[in-house]
C-alpha positions, 0 to 999 in steps of 0.5 A: 476496471481491474480489482484484486480479491484476496483469500487465505489458503492452507497448504500442507507441509509438502506444498509449503516445501514446494512453495518455498522452492518456488519463492526461492527460484523466483527470487534467484531469477530476479537477482541473477537478472538484476545483477546482469543488468547492473554489470551491463550498465557499469561496462557501458553496454545496453540493457539486455532484452526480456527475451535475452534474460529469459534465455540466459537465466531460465532456459539455459540455467536449467541445464547448468548443474548449479541451477538445474533445480529451476526445472522443479518449479513452474516456468510461468512465475519465473517469466513473470518475475522477469516481466516485473523486472523489465517493468520496474526498469521502464518505470525508473527510466520514465521517471528519470526522463520526466515522463512519469508522474508522481514521486521519483522512482528508484531503480529495482533492488535485489530481493531478500528471502526474509521479506514477503515472498510472492509468485504470480501465475497467469492463465494455464498455470492455475485452475479454480475449483469449488474448494481448492485451487490448483497451481502448476507443480504445487498441487491443489491448495485448500482455500477459504472462499470468504466471497465469490469471485465476480468473474474468471481471474486472469492471474493469481499471485501466491503470497507468503506472509513474512511473520516467520514460520514457527509454532509461535507465529505460523506463516500465513499464505494468501492467493490474490486473484486479479479479475475484471469487474464493472463499476457498481454505480450508486444512486447519486446524492447531493452530499459532499464532504471535505476531509482534514486529516490530523494526528489527535483526531484522524479525520474531521469532516466539513459537516463537523463530524470527527472520527478517531483512529484506533492507533494500534501502535500507541496503545501497545507501544510498551509491548513492542519495546519489550519485544524489541528489547528481548530481540536485541539481547539475542545472538543473531542467527541463533534459534532464540533470535529467530523466535524473538524476531518472529514475535516482533513480526507477528506483533507488527502484523496484527497492528497492520491488520487492525489499521487496514481494517479500520481504513477500509471500513471508513473509506467505504462508508464515506464513499457510499454516503457522499457524491463528492469527497475532497482531501488535501494532498499531504506530503506524508513522506516529508512529514515522517522525517520529523522524528517527533511526529514520524511514529504518530503519522505512520501509525495512522496510515494517511497515504493508505487512506487516500489510496482506499478512497481513490479506489472505492470511489472509482468502484462506486462511480463517486467523485474523489478530488485532491487539492494542492497541498499549497492551498492555505486552507488554515489561513482562510476564514471559512465564514467570509473567505478572508486570508489572514496570513501565515501562522506559526505552528504553535498557534491553535486559534485565530480570529478573522480580522474581517468578520471576527469569526474564531477558528481552531486550527485543523481541529474544526470545520474551517479547513475542510470547508475551504478545501471543499470550496477550492475543489469546486472552483470557488475562489471567493475573496472578500475585501477588508473594510478600512 
């Protein structure tokens, strides 16, 4: 299986300048090629092939006066940018034809210089050293090896954080290596757990354990409002506006780091301790449309948590299952399996008409217990005595 290993790098001022030129070149090649594809589509012509795009917007563009600066950067990231564009179109076409699973994929969009900047190098464009990593036409970059690479990487992506570039919030640079690893199969265990995600309590396990999320945004919402208010009072395009924008970006970056760290540690602990993990398929994209809940749900990172569980389970040879969101887990008694019926959102407690067991909706173990039974194929129903 393939995995990514991410490390922070510390480029010199000259290397930062060359990286900025590289990111700009990658972005320009992407945008020029995308504009060409859109024009061909409007005129009813066939989409250009990847070879035709490379010839027009890399090889021939370098000879043109208005794009001659493309020759100052490595060709490999430019070619990879067109490969990514081609893959984005393939995903879009497969999605429209129903050949791709999951949510509908939108067509590729133009890239902005204000968003996160990336450039990918394949073999021949980089070389890994003991304390530094060489990138073609960039130089040797100082890197902090927080952990060793298990195998030789097949590609590396240089990433520039979007927090700005100033004394207030220095830009962070990272290298993300793609390596081939073997699954670390853990010893089998008899433990299995069903997990119910919530807002008040982040995760409630079928064994009764509850885990609270750090909720970084909720704790620091006043500071965010203050920073956003300061930004709104600045003139767009001015130096003061840019400094205020960087402060807001830095604030959001810290929130993201806090949330990601919590989800990584929790998902790893769950997978290590349980052979089978069951989670309900939540419609997160639909739930965040509720303006009263969107901020709280986004602050928790439900979807990211599911992604971490899936990836870590594959790494350690565990069984991760997702049950349908249409399973009425809140309506089924965890004691006898009797289905009570549809419940209003304001209802927090209900009593089973069959066995008399009391349940606290989505706060105790009933949902998780039912989810775990559904995942193992238990369709038990009890009859009601009259």
